A tleap script that builds the chain and sets N, CA, C and O, in Angstrom:
source leaprc.protein.ff14SB
mol = sequence {
  NMET LYS SER PHE GLN TYR ALA PHE ARG GLY
  LEU LEU LYS ILE PHE ASN GLU GLU GLN ASN
  LEU LYS VAL HIE LEU LEU ILE THR LEU ALA
  VAL LEU ILE PHE GLY PHE ILE PHE HIE VAL
  SER ARG PHE ASP TRP ILE ILE LEU ILE LEU
  ILE ILE SER LEU VAL PHE LEU MET GLU ILE
  ILE ASN SER ALA VAL GLU ARG VAL SER ASP
  ALA LEU LYS PRO ARG ILE ASP ASN TYR VAL
  LYS GLU ILE LYS ASP ILE SER ALA ALA ALA
  VAL MET PHE ALA SER ILE ILE ALA ILE LEU
  VAL GLY VAL LEU ILE PHE TYR PRO TYR ILE
  THR CHIE
}
set mol.1.N position { 13.880 -18.875 11.172 }
set mol.1.CA position { 14.362 -17.516 11.370 }
set mol.1.C position { 14.915 -16.918 10.077 }
set mol.1.O position { 14.870 -15.704 9.877 }
set mol.2.N position { 15.429 -17.769 9.212 }
set mol.2.CA position { 15.949 -17.257 7.937 }
set mol.2.C position { 14.843 -16.594 7.125 }
set mol.2.O position { 15.082 -15.596 6.445 }
set mol.3.N position { 13.635 -17.144 7.195 }
set mol.3.CA position { 12.542 -16.565 6.408 }
set mol.3.C position { 12.230 -15.143 6.867 }
set mol.3.O position { 11.888 -14.291 6.047 }
set mol.4.N position { 12.346 -14.875 8.179 }
set mol.4.CA position { 12.143 -13.511 8.670 }
set mol.4.C position { 13.242 -12.580 8.171 }
set mol.4.O position { 12.985 -11.424 7.836 }
set mol.5.N position { 14.464 -13.092 8.124 }
set mol.5.CA position { 15.576 -12.284 7.608 }
set mol.5.C position { 15.346 -11.940 6.142 }
set mol.5.O position { 15.545 -10.798 5.729 }
set mol.6.N position { 14.927 -12.926 5.360 }
set mol.6.CA position { 14.669 -12.680 3.941 }
set mol.6.C position { 13.529 -11.681 3.759 }
set mol.6.O position { 13.612 -10.774 2.931 }
set mol.7.N position { 12.465 -11.856 4.540 }
set mol.7.CA position { 11.315 -10.949 4.435 }
set mol.7.C position { 11.702 -9.527 4.835 }
set mol.7.O position { 11.323 -8.567 4.164 }
set mol.8.N position { 12.450 -9.394 5.914 }
set mol.8.CA position { 12.873 -8.072 6.372 }
set mol.8.C position { 13.788 -7.420 5.338 }
set mol.8.O position { 13.681 -6.222 5.073 }
set mol.9.N position { 14.687 -8.212 4.757 }
set mol.9.CA position { 15.575 -7.695 3.714 }
set mol.9.C position { 14.758 -7.221 2.510 }
set mol.9.O position { 15.063 -6.186 1.916 }
set mol.10.N position { 13.722 -7.978 2.156 }
set mol.10.CA position { 12.849 -7.568 1.056 }
set mol.10.C position { 12.119 -6.270 1.356 }
set mol.10.O position { 12.001 -5.406 0.488 }
set mol.11.N position { 11.626 -6.129 2.590 }
set mol.11.CA position { 10.959 -4.887 2.984 }
set mol.11.C position { 11.906 -3.699 2.902 }
set mol.11.O position { 11.549 -2.644 2.378 }
set mol.12.N position { 13.111 -3.875 3.422 }
set mol.12.CA position { 14.086 -2.783 3.358 }
set mol.12.C position { 14.388 -2.401 1.918 }
set mol.12.O position { 14.497 -1.220 1.589 }
set mol.13.N position { 14.524 -3.402 1.068 }
set mol.13.CA position { 14.845 -3.141 -0.338 }
set mol.13.C position { 13.743 -2.320 -1.012 }
set mol.13.O position { 14.030 -1.323 -1.675 }
set mol.14.N position { 12.499 -2.732 -0.847 }
set mol.14.CA position { 11.441 -1.987 -1.533 }
set mol.14.C position { 11.204 -0.624 -0.904 }
set mol.14.O position { 10.857 0.321 -1.612 }
set mol.15.N position { 11.382 -0.496 0.413 }
set mol.15.CA position { 11.229 0.827 1.026 }
set mol.15.C position { 12.324 1.774 0.558 }
set mol.15.O position { 12.098 2.978 0.444 }
set mol.16.N position { 13.504 1.240 0.288 }
set mol.16.CA position { 14.595 2.078 -0.205 }
set mol.16.C position { 14.449 2.414 -1.682 }
set mol.16.O position { 14.920 3.462 -2.126 }
set mol.17.N position { 13.804 1.542 -2.448 }
set mol.17.CA position { 13.762 1.713 -3.902 }
set mol.17.C position { 12.428 2.228 -4.443 }
set mol.17.O position { 12.396 2.818 -5.522 }
set mol.18.N position { 11.349 2.021 -3.730 }
set mol.18.CA position { 10.023 2.377 -4.240 }
set mol.18.C position { 9.542 3.690 -3.637 }
set mol.18.O position { 9.238 3.759 -2.446 }
set mol.19.N position { 9.474 4.717 -4.450 }
set mol.19.CA position { 9.034 6.038 -4.003 }
set mol.19.C position { 7.590 6.012 -3.502 }
set mol.19.O position { 7.253 6.696 -2.535 }
set mol.20.N position { 6.744 5.226 -4.156 }
set mol.20.CA position { 5.332 5.175 -3.759 }
set mol.20.C position { 5.150 4.659 -2.338 }
set mol.20.O position { 4.244 5.102 -1.632 }
set mol.21.N position { 5.991 3.738 -1.913 }
set mol.21.CA position { 5.883 3.240 -0.545 }
set mol.21.C position { 6.198 4.332 0.463 }
set mol.21.O position { 5.611 4.375 1.544 }
set mol.22.N position { 7.112 5.204 0.114 }
set mol.22.CA position { 7.430 6.330 1.002 }
set mol.22.C position { 6.238 7.282 1.097 }
set mol.22.O position { 5.948 7.813 2.169 }
set mol.23.N position { 5.555 7.493 -0.016 }
set mol.23.CA position { 4.351 8.331 -0.016 }
set mol.23.C position { 3.273 7.675 0.847 }
set mol.23.O position { 2.632 8.341 1.660 }
set mol.24.N position { 3.077 6.365 0.666 }
set mol.24.CA position { 2.090 5.653 1.472 }
set mol.24.C position { 2.445 5.719 2.956 }
set mol.24.O position { 1.558 5.827 3.802 }
set mol.25.N position { 3.721 5.655 3.270 }
set mol.25.CA position { 4.153 5.735 4.667 }
set mol.25.C position { 3.815 7.098 5.270 }
set mol.25.O position { 3.347 7.176 6.406 }
set mol.26.N position { 4.050 8.171 4.513 }
set mol.26.CA position { 3.701 9.511 5.001 }
set mol.26.C position { 2.194 9.656 5.213 }
set mol.26.O position { 1.750 10.223 6.211 }
set mol.27.N position { 1.425 9.145 4.277 }
set mol.27.CA position { -0.031 9.204 4.413 }
set mol.27.C position { -0.476 8.376 5.621 }
set mol.27.O position { -1.370 8.782 6.364 }
set mol.28.N position { 0.147 7.224 5.810 }
set mol.28.CA position { -0.161 6.384 6.969 }
set mol.28.C position { 0.106 7.127 8.267 }
set mol.28.O position { -0.708 7.082 9.189 }
set mol.29.N position { 1.236 7.808 8.345 }
set mol.29.CA position { 1.548 8.580 9.549 }
set mol.29.C position { 0.502 9.660 9.797 }
set mol.29.O position { 0.089 9.880 10.936 }
set mol.30.N position { 0.073 10.333 8.730 }
set mol.30.CA position { -0.965 11.364 8.869 }
set mol.30.C position { -2.270 10.749 9.373 }
set mol.30.O position { -2.923 11.310 10.253 }
set mol.31.N position { -2.647 9.606 8.821 }
set mol.31.CA position { -3.880 8.934 9.246 }
set mol.31.C position { -3.788 8.542 10.717 }
set mol.31.O position { -4.745 8.719 11.471 }
set mol.32.N position { -2.643 8.012 11.124 }
set mol.32.CA position { -2.468 7.622 12.529 }
set mol.32.C position { -2.551 8.833 13.455 }
set mol.32.O position { -3.168 8.770 14.518 }
set mol.33.N position { -1.931 9.923 13.045 }
set mol.33.CA position { -1.987 11.152 13.850 }
set mol.33.C position { -3.429 11.639 13.979 }
set mol.33.O position { -3.878 11.976 15.075 }
set mol.34.N position { -4.157 11.677 12.855 }
set mol.34.CA position { -5.563 12.096 12.900 }
set mol.34.C position { -6.393 11.142 13.764 }
set mol.34.O position { -7.297 11.567 14.483 }
set mol.35.N position { -6.075 9.856 13.683 }
set mol.35.CA position { -6.787 8.888 14.511 }
set mol.35.C position { -6.631 9.177 15.991 }
set mol.35.O position { -7.592 9.079 16.754 }
set mol.36.N position { -5.415 9.534 16.399 }
set mol.36.CA position { -5.177 9.879 17.803 }
set mol.36.C position { -5.820 11.216 18.173 }
set mol.36.O position { -6.395 11.355 19.252 }
set mol.37.N position { -5.723 12.188 17.282 }
set mol.37.CA position { -6.311 13.512 17.553 }
set mol.37.C position { -7.821 13.409 17.750 }
set mol.37.O position { -8.372 14.004 18.677 }
set mol.38.N position { -8.490 12.652 16.877 }
set mol.38.CA position { -9.950 12.556 16.924 }
set mol.38.C position { -10.453 11.425 17.818 }
set mol.38.O position { -11.662 11.229 17.941 }
set mol.39.N position { -9.545 10.682 18.440 }
set mol.39.CA position { -9.928 9.578 19.331 }
set mol.39.C position { -10.927 8.641 18.646 }
set mol.39.O position { -12.018 8.394 19.159 }
set mol.40.N position { -10.535 8.132 17.488 }
set mol.40.CA position { -11.440 7.255 16.744 }
set mol.40.C position { -11.727 5.996 17.558 }
set mol.40.O position { -10.940 5.600 18.419 }
set mol.41.N position { -12.846 5.389 17.273 }
set mol.41.CA position { -13.275 4.197 18.014 }
set mol.41.C position { -12.375 3.001 17.693 }
set mol.41.O position { -11.620 3.008 16.721 }
set mol.42.N position { -12.480 1.991 18.531 }
set mol.42.CA position { -11.700 0.762 18.312 }
set mol.42.C position { -12.038 0.146 16.955 }
set mol.42.O position { -11.147 -0.290 16.224 }
set mol.43.N position { -13.323 0.113 16.626 }
set mol.43.CA position { -13.734 -0.433 15.333 }
set mol.43.C position { -13.124 0.364 14.182 }
set mol.43.O position { -12.652 -0.219 13.206 }
set mol.44.N position { -13.129 1.689 14.289 }
set mol.44.CA position { -12.523 2.527 13.247 }
set mol.44.C position { -11.031 2.252 13.130 }
set mol.44.O position { -10.490 2.228 12.025 }
set mol.45.N position { -10.355 2.043 14.272 }
set mol.45.CA position { -8.928 1.698 14.228 }
set mol.45.C position { -8.709 0.394 13.469 }
set mol.45.O position { -7.790 0.286 12.657 }
set mol.46.N position { -9.553 -0.584 13.736 }
set mol.46.CA position { -9.421 -1.874 13.045 }
set mol.46.C position { -9.563 -1.680 11.545 }
set mol.46.O position { -8.762 -2.205 10.771 }
set mol.47.N position { -10.568 -0.936 11.133 }
set mol.47.CA position { -10.788 -0.687 9.705 }
set mol.47.C position { -9.607 0.077 9.110 }
set mol.47.O position { -9.135 -0.269 8.027 }
set mol.48.N position { -9.124 1.108 9.799 }
set mol.48.CA position { -7.987 1.888 9.297 }
set mol.48.C position { -6.750 1.014 9.134 }
set mol.48.O position { -6.056 1.098 8.121 }
set mol.49.N position { -6.475 0.178 10.127 }
set mol.49.CA position { -5.299 -0.692 10.052 }
set mol.49.C position { -5.438 -1.685 8.900 }
set mol.49.O position { -4.474 -1.938 8.178 }
set mol.50.N position { -6.624 -2.243 8.729 }
set mol.50.CA position { -6.837 -3.188 7.627 }
set mol.50.C position { -6.671 -2.516 6.268 }
set mol.50.O position { -6.039 -3.078 5.373 }
set mol.51.N position { -7.226 -1.329 6.108 }
set mol.51.CA position { -7.157 -0.664 4.804 }
set mol.51.C position { -5.742 -0.169 4.513 }
set mol.51.O position { -5.296 -0.207 3.366 }
set mol.52.N position { -5.033 0.293 5.542 }
set mol.52.CA position { -3.629 0.686 5.363 }
set mol.52.C position { -2.812 -0.536 4.953 }
set mol.52.O position { -1.972 -0.463 4.056 }
set mol.53.N position { -3.068 -1.656 5.619 }
set mol.53.CA position { -2.355 -2.892 5.288 }
set mol.53.C position { -2.635 -3.325 3.858 }
set mol.53.O position { -1.732 -3.776 3.153 }
set mol.54.N position { -3.889 -3.188 3.427 }
set mol.54.CA position { -4.252 -3.547 2.058 }
set mol.54.C position { -3.429 -2.756 1.049 }
set mol.54.O position { -2.904 -3.325 0.092 }
set mol.55.N position { -3.314 -1.462 1.254 }
set mol.55.CA position { -2.560 -0.625 0.310 }
set mol.55.C position { -1.087 -1.032 0.296 }
set mol.55.O position { -0.490 -1.166 -0.772 }
set mol.56.N position { -0.500 -1.229 1.482 }
set mol.56.CA position { 0.904 -1.642 1.531 }
set mol.56.C position { 1.103 -3.011 0.884 }
set mol.56.O position { 2.067 -3.214 0.145 }
set mol.57.N position { 0.202 -3.947 1.155 }
set mol.57.CA position { 0.317 -5.273 0.543 }
set mol.57.C position { 0.229 -5.194 -0.975 }
set mol.57.O position { 0.996 -5.853 -1.677 }
set mol.58.N position { -0.695 -4.400 -1.482 }
set mol.58.CA position { -0.817 -4.271 -2.935 }
set mol.58.C position { 0.437 -3.645 -3.535 }
set mol.58.O position { 0.877 -4.047 -4.612 }
set mol.59.N position { 1.007 -2.674 -2.851 }
set mol.59.CA position { 2.232 -2.033 -3.345 }
set mol.59.C position { 3.399 -3.026 -3.338 }
set mol.59.O position { 4.202 -3.043 -4.270 }
set mol.60.N position { 3.493 -3.842 -2.303 }
set mol.60.CA position { 4.555 -4.849 -2.226 }
set mol.60.C position { 4.381 -5.886 -3.334 }
set mol.60.O position { 5.349 -6.254 -4.000 }
set mol.61.N position { 3.155 -6.355 -3.531 }
set mol.61.CA position { 2.895 -7.317 -4.604 }
set mol.61.C position { 3.197 -6.693 -5.954 }
set mol.61.O position { 3.780 -7.345 -6.820 }
set mol.62.N position { 2.810 -5.442 -6.147 }
set mol.62.CA position { 3.101 -4.740 -7.400 }
set mol.62.C position { 4.606 -4.683 -7.653 }
set mol.62.O position { 5.053 -4.883 -8.782 }
set mol.63.N position { 5.376 -4.415 -6.623 }
set mol.63.CA position { 6.835 -4.359 -6.773 }
set mol.63.C position { 7.389 -5.715 -7.194 }
set mol.63.O position { 8.279 -5.792 -8.042 }
set mol.64.N position { 6.863 -6.781 -6.601 }
set mol.64.CA position { 7.315 -8.125 -6.969 }
set mol.64.C position { 6.938 -8.452 -8.412 }
set mol.64.O position { 7.746 -9.006 -9.158 }
set mol.65.N position { 5.714 -8.109 -8.801 }
set mol.65.CA position { 5.261 -8.359 -10.175 }
set mol.65.C position { 6.121 -7.583 -11.166 }
set mol.65.O position { 6.486 -8.115 -12.214 }
set mol.66.N position { 6.448 -6.338 -10.850 }
set mol.66.CA position { 7.297 -5.537 -11.737 }
set mol.66.C position { 8.670 -6.175 -11.915 }
set mol.66.O position { 9.204 -6.202 -13.023 }
set mol.67.N position { 9.239 -6.687 -10.835 }
set mol.67.CA position { 10.565 -7.305 -10.926 }
set mol.67.C position { 10.527 -8.586 -11.760 }
set mol.67.O position { 11.419 -8.825 -12.574 }
set mol.68.N position { 9.502 -9.402 -11.558 }
set mol.68.CA position { 9.361 -10.622 -12.359 }
set mol.68.C position { 9.149 -10.247 -13.821 }
set mol.68.O position { 9.736 -10.861 -14.712 }
set mol.69.N position { 8.320 -9.251 -14.068 }
set mol.69.CA position { 8.065 -8.808 -15.443 }
set mol.69.C position { 9.337 -8.309 -16.104 }
set mol.69.O position { 9.593 -8.607 -17.271 }
set mol.70.N position { 10.138 -7.548 -15.363 }
set mol.70.CA position { 11.398 -7.054 -15.915 }
set mol.70.C position { 12.346 -8.200 -16.237 }
set mol.70.O position { 13.083 -8.135 -17.221 }
set mol.71.N position { 12.336 -9.250 -15.418 }
set mol.71.CA position { 13.202 -10.401 -15.678 }
set mol.71.C position { 12.764 -11.135 -16.939 }
set mol.71.O position { 13.600 -11.705 -17.640 }
set mol.72.N position { 11.477 -11.130 -17.237 }
set mol.72.CA position { 10.947 -11.828 -18.409 }
set mol.72.C position { 10.909 -10.957 -19.660 }
set mol.72.O position { 10.633 -11.447 -20.754 }
set mol.73.N position { 11.184 -9.677 -19.497 }
set mol.73.CA position { 10.983 -8.705 -20.571 }
set mol.73.C position { 11.571 -9.109 -21.925 }
set mol.73.O position { 10.871 -9.000 -22.932 }
set mol.74.N position { 12.806 -9.564 -21.995 }
set mol.74.CA position { 13.339 -9.898 -23.324 }
set mol.74.C position { 12.559 -11.008 -24.022 }
set mol.74.O position { 12.512 -11.055 -25.251 }
set mol.75.N position { 11.951 -11.894 -23.252 }
set mol.75.CA position { 11.262 -13.036 -23.839 }
set mol.75.C position { 9.801 -12.761 -24.174 }
set mol.75.O position { 9.290 -13.256 -25.179 }
set mol.76.N position { 9.136 -11.986 -23.352 }
set mol.76.CA position { 7.702 -11.752 -23.584 }
set mol.76.C position { 7.377 -10.261 -23.496 }
set mol.76.O position { 6.481 -9.842 -22.764 }
set mol.77.N position { 8.106 -9.502 -24.239 }
set mol.77.CA position { 8.012 -8.043 -24.174 }
set mol.77.C position { 6.596 -7.519 -24.379 }
set mol.77.O position { 6.217 -6.520 -23.769 }
set mol.78.N position { 5.809 -8.175 -25.227 }
set mol.78.CA position { 4.459 -7.683 -25.526 }
set mol.78.C position { 3.536 -7.708 -24.313 }
set mol.78.O position { 2.637 -6.875 -24.201 }
set mol.79.N position { 3.748 -8.640 -23.421 }
set mol.79.CA position { 2.866 -8.785 -22.261 }
set mol.79.C position { 3.324 -8.003 -21.037 }
set mol.79.O position { 2.524 -7.738 -20.140 }
set mol.80.N position { 4.590 -7.633 -20.990 }
set mol.80.CA position { 5.144 -6.998 -19.794 }
set mol.80.C position { 4.423 -5.700 -19.463 }
set mol.80.O position { 4.096 -5.456 -18.302 }
set mol.81.N position { 4.172 -4.873 -20.456 }
set mol.81.CA position { 3.488 -3.600 -20.202 }
set mol.81.C position { 2.093 -3.842 -19.631 }
set mol.81.O position { 1.687 -3.178 -18.678 }
set mol.82.N position { 1.363 -4.791 -20.211 }
set mol.82.CA position { 0.026 -5.108 -19.708 }
set mol.82.C position { 0.077 -5.629 -18.278 }
set mol.82.O position { -0.740 -5.238 -17.444 }
set mol.83.N position { 1.022 -6.501 -17.993 }
set mol.83.CA position { 1.161 -7.063 -16.649 }
set mol.83.C position { 1.426 -5.951 -15.644 }
set mol.83.O position { 0.802 -5.907 -14.584 }
set mol.84.N position { 2.343 -5.061 -15.971 }
set mol.84.CA position { 2.672 -3.957 -15.068 }
set mol.84.C position { 1.486 -3.008 -14.900 }
set mol.84.O position { 1.222 -2.535 -13.794 }
set mol.85.N position { 0.774 -2.730 -15.986 }
set mol.85.CA position { -0.386 -1.839 -15.910 }
set mol.85.C position { -1.481 -2.425 -15.022 }
set mol.85.O position { -2.084 -1.712 -14.220 }
set mol.86.N position { -1.734 -3.710 -15.165 }
set mol.86.CA position { -2.767 -4.364 -14.360 }
set mol.86.C position { -2.367 -4.373 -12.889 }
set mol.86.O position { -3.194 -4.128 -12.011 }
set mol.87.N position { -1.115 -4.654 -12.630 }
set mol.87.CA position { -0.618 -4.654 -11.253 }
set mol.87.C position { -0.713 -3.257 -10.636 }
set mol.87.O position { -1.101 -3.111 -9.477 }
set mol.88.N position { -0.363 -2.243 -11.407 }
set mol.88.CA position { -0.469 -0.858 -10.928 }
set mol.88.C position { -1.932 -0.476 -10.702 }
set mol.88.O position { -2.242 0.276 -9.778 }
set mol.89.N position { -2.825 -0.989 -11.540 }
set mol.89.CA position { -4.254 -0.709 -11.372 }
set mol.89.C position { -4.767 -1.264 -10.045 }
set mol.89.O position { -5.623 -0.652 -9.406 }
set mol.90.N position { -4.253 -2.409 -9.633 }
set mol.90.CA position { -4.657 -2.985 -8.343 }
set mol.90.C position { -4.256 -2.065 -7.193 }
set mol.90.O position { -5.021 -1.873 -6.249 }
set mol.91.N position { -3.061 -1.503 -7.277 }
set mol.91.CA position { -2.604 -0.561 -6.244 }
set mol.91.C position { -3.478 0.688 -6.257 }
set mol.91.O position { -3.885 1.176 -5.202 }
set mol.92.N position { -3.763 1.199 -7.438 }
set mol.92.CA position { -4.590 2.398 -7.543 }
set mol.92.C position { -5.990 2.146 -6.974 }
set mol.92.O position { -6.535 2.985 -6.257 }
set mol.93.N position { -6.559 0.999 -7.295 }
set mol.93.CA position { -7.887 0.659 -6.788 }
set mol.93.C position { -7.876 0.587 -5.259 }
set mol.93.O position { -8.767 1.131 -4.606 }
set mol.94.N position { -6.876 -0.079 -4.692 }
set mol.94.CA position { -6.763 -0.171 -3.228 }
set mol.94.C position { -6.600 1.215 -2.614 }
set mol.94.O position { -7.160 1.495 -1.554 }
set mol.95.N position { -5.839 2.080 -3.274 }
set mol.95.CA position { -5.627 3.439 -2.766 }
set mol.95.C position { -6.916 4.255 -2.797 }
set mol.95.O position { -7.198 5.004 -1.863 }
set mol.96.N position { -7.691 4.114 -3.857 }
set mol.96.CA position { -8.970 4.827 -3.955 }
set mol.96.C position { -9.926 4.346 -2.866 }
set mol.96.O position { -10.594 5.152 -2.217 }
set mol.97.N position { -9.988 3.044 -2.671 }
set mol.97.CA position { -10.830 2.491 -1.606 }
set mol.97.C position { -10.368 3.016 -0.250 }
set mol.97.O position { -11.192 3.354 0.600 }
set mol.98.N position { -9.046 3.087 -0.045 }
set mol.98.CA position { -8.509 3.596 1.225 }
set mol.98.C position { -8.923 5.046 1.456 }
set mol.98.O position { -9.275 5.425 2.573 }
set mol.99.N position { -8.880 5.847 0.409 }
set mol.99.CA position { -9.300 7.249 0.537 }
set mol.99.C position { -10.783 7.326 0.907 }
set mol.99.O position { -11.163 8.074 1.807 }
set mol.100.N position { -11.612 6.555 0.212 }
set mol.100.CA position { -13.049 6.556 0.509 }
set mol.100.C position { -13.326 6.118 1.947 }
set mol.100.O position { -14.132 6.734 2.645 }
set mol.101.N position { -12.664 5.062 2.381 }
set mol.101.CA position { -12.843 4.584 3.751 }
set mol.101.C position { -12.374 5.644 4.744 }
set mol.101.O position { -13.032 5.887 5.755 }
set mol.102.N position { -11.234 6.273 4.455 }
set mol.102.CA position { -10.730 7.331 5.329 }
set mol.102.C position { -11.710 8.483 5.455 }
set mol.102.O position { -11.938 8.994 6.551 }
set mol.103.N position { -12.286 8.889 4.344 }
set mol.103.CA position { -13.278 9.975 4.372 }
set mol.103.C position { -14.500 9.547 5.186 }
set mol.103.O position { -14.996 10.313 6.012 }
set mol.104.N position { -14.980 8.338 4.956 }
set mol.104.CA position { -16.152 7.857 5.693 }
set mol.104.C position { -15.890 7.762 7.194 }
set mol.104.O position { -16.784 8.023 8.000 }
set mol.105.N position { -14.684 7.395 7.564 }
set mol.105.CA position { -14.356 7.287 8.990 }
set mol.105.C position { -14.156 8.659 9.615 }
set mol.105.O position { -14.704 8.936 10.682 }
set mol.106.N position { -13.377 9.525 8.965 }
set mol.106.CA position { -13.004 10.787 9.599 }
set mol.106.C position { -14.053 11.891 9.465 }
set mol.106.O position { -14.074 12.813 10.281 }
set mol.107.N position { -14.914 11.821 8.464 }
set mol.107.CA position { -15.895 12.889 8.250 }
set mol.107.C position { -16.742 13.175 9.495 }
set mol.107.O position { -16.868 14.336 9.884 }
set mol.108.N position { -17.324 12.158 10.126 }
set mol.108.CA position { -18.123 12.458 11.329 }
set mol.108.C position { -17.305 13.077 12.466 }
set mol.108.O position { -17.816 13.909 13.216 }
set mol.109.N position { -16.057 12.681 12.594 }
set mol.109.CA position { -15.212 13.248 13.649 }
set mol.109.C position { -14.884 14.714 13.355 }
set mol.109.O position { -14.832 15.542 14.264 }
set mol.110.N position { -14.666 15.020 12.094 }
set mol.110.CA position { -14.301 16.386 11.701 }
set mol.110.C position { -15.497 17.329 11.815 }
set mol.110.O position { -15.347 18.478 12.230 }
set mol.111.N position { -16.675 16.846 11.447 }
set mol.111.CA position { -17.851 17.720 11.413 }
set mol.111.C position { -18.523 17.896 12.774 }
set mol.111.O position { -19.418 18.731 12.906 }
set mol.112.N position { -18.118 17.137 13.780 }
set mol.112.CA position { -18.746 17.284 15.111 }
set mol.112.C position { -17.831 17.935 16.068 }
set mol.112.O position { -18.191 18.138 17.227 }
savepdb mol mol.pdb
quit
């Protein structure tokens, strides 16, 4: 049970400190609302949930990488910027894929 407490505390911390997670949360709410409005299929729901989860997971991992990088900064300053940039690129890539998947899923519902 302690591991759940630690995980929940970590989630609260990053949701309170990371602005991007708040943006992702708002976009997630919009996607869920559109999903209900357009009565998307069960398969589409599965894909939407997986892709939303991917973006949140990448953002959480990015936050952890940034914190570790900041802790190491005085010792390996030259690599910290690269590490953070690569981690941010993973989030950006997941977000772009999420947008593409969202368009592919919702386009037929919107146009019919």
